[in-house]
C-alpha positions, 0 to 999 in steps of 0.5 A: 633714523632708518634702520637698515640691514645690508645684504651681500651675496658673496657668491654674486657680488649683489649687494641690497639694503632693506628696511627693518620693521620697528616690531622686529626692532622691537621684538628682538632687541640688539644685534644678538637677537634680531641675528638670531630671529634671521638665522632661525627663520632663513636658514633651514634645518640641518644645513652644513655649517662648512657648506656655502648654504650657510649665513653670517650675520654681523649686527650691531646693538642699539647702542652702537655709535653713541658716546657710551664706554664700551657701547661699540659692540658687534655679534656674529651669528651664524651655525657653528659646526 
């Protein structure tokens, strides 16, 4: 199974998907860890949380889609005011 990240630019409407490297998946286990890594590596310090340069990541965990009870979770990761 190939793990992907879907990126949506809300200003332009452009949608693209990209592969997530296995090293990142192991290092930042789960949607919360990977989302926080992406937020800190792709945004500049001091940005306005309500400004257009802020990002929001909706990430799912590794157990999502499995038959495990309560495994269907997602995490919203962003800079808040």
